N, C-alpha and C positions, 0 to 999 in steps of 0.2 A: 504494500500500500504506500502511496505517496502522501506526503503532508501538504496541507494548504494553509498558508498564512493570510489572514484577512488584515490588511493594513488600512487604518482609518484615522479620523481625527475626532475630537470632542468639541469642536468650536461652536456647536449649537446646544451644548449641555451644561448643566451645573457642575462646576469643578469639584464639588463635594463628593461626587460619585466616581472618582478616579480609580477606585480599587476594583471596579467591575467593568466588563466590556460595555461599550456604549451602545445605544439604540437597540437594546434588547438582544444583542448579538451573543450573549452568554448562552442562549438556547441552542446555538449551532456548534458550540465548542465541544470537542471530544478528543480522543487520542490522536486524530488525524487533522483536526481543524482547530486553529487557535487564533485569537484576535489580538492584534498589537495596535496600540493607539497613542496619539500625542494630544496634549491639551490644546494645542493651537492648530490653526489651519495647516493641513498636510504640506501644501506647496511652500508656504512661508517657512515651515520648519526645516526645509531643505537648504536654506540659505546659510550654510556654515562653511567655513574656509575649506575643509576637506572635501566638500561636495562640488566645489567650483569646477574642477576638470570635467566631471560628469555632466553638470548643468551646461557647460559650454558645448560639449559634444552633442548633447540633446538639442540645444538651441541652434547649433549649426545644421544639424540634420533636419530640423523643422523650419529652417530659414527664418528664425525668430529674431529679427534684427534688433528689436527694442531690448530683448533679454541679452543679446550679445553686447549691445552698447552698455547696459547696466553692469554686466560682468567686467567690461573694460574699466569701469570706474572703481571697482573693488568695494563699493558701498553696499554692505550686506542688507541694509534696510531697503535700498532701492532694488537690489537683486531679489529680495523676498517679494516685493510688490510686483515686479515684472514677471517673476516665475508664476505667481498666482494668475496674473492677467493672461499670460500665454496659455497656461493650462485651461483657463476658462474659455479662452478664444478658440483653441484648437481641440478641445474636449479633454477633460481630465484623464479619461481612460487612455486616450492616444498618447498624451504627454507621458503618463506613467509607463506605457509600453516602450516608448522611445528611450526614456531615461533608464529603464531597466537594462537596456542593451549596453549602457555605458557606465553602470554603477561600479564595475570593476576598476575604473580609473580613480575612484574616490579614495582618499587617504584617511577620511574620517566621515562619520555620518551620525545623524541623531540616533540615540541609544535604542529606541523602539524599532528602528529599521535594522540595525545590526543584530538585535535579538531575534527578529523575525527571520532574517537570513540564516543565522546560526541554527535556529530551531528547524527550519525546513531542510537544511543540509545535514542534519544528524542522521 
């Protein structure tokens, strides 16, 4: 059997519930399915120094000029905003698919993502 990691955010929930999977997803968890989440918007959480190479590769593949320009500035807040805008504009699912092809270039990533990858690869 293969494992499936559900990666999501909690940006529309009360932060007090952070010890449980969001949006009722606890019901789908089992030995093969696990939920990993962040308290902030998923795309904004990606704007950390170690993710910049992966974000740049994804932006180039998607021809996302405004994200490339933001990456050129090095301003993480601007990168976070542009990452969310590009994901919204191109479809969050498509953005995640393209980014997943380049995540191997990341030198660091948000903890919930590295936990999800580690869990799936066990």
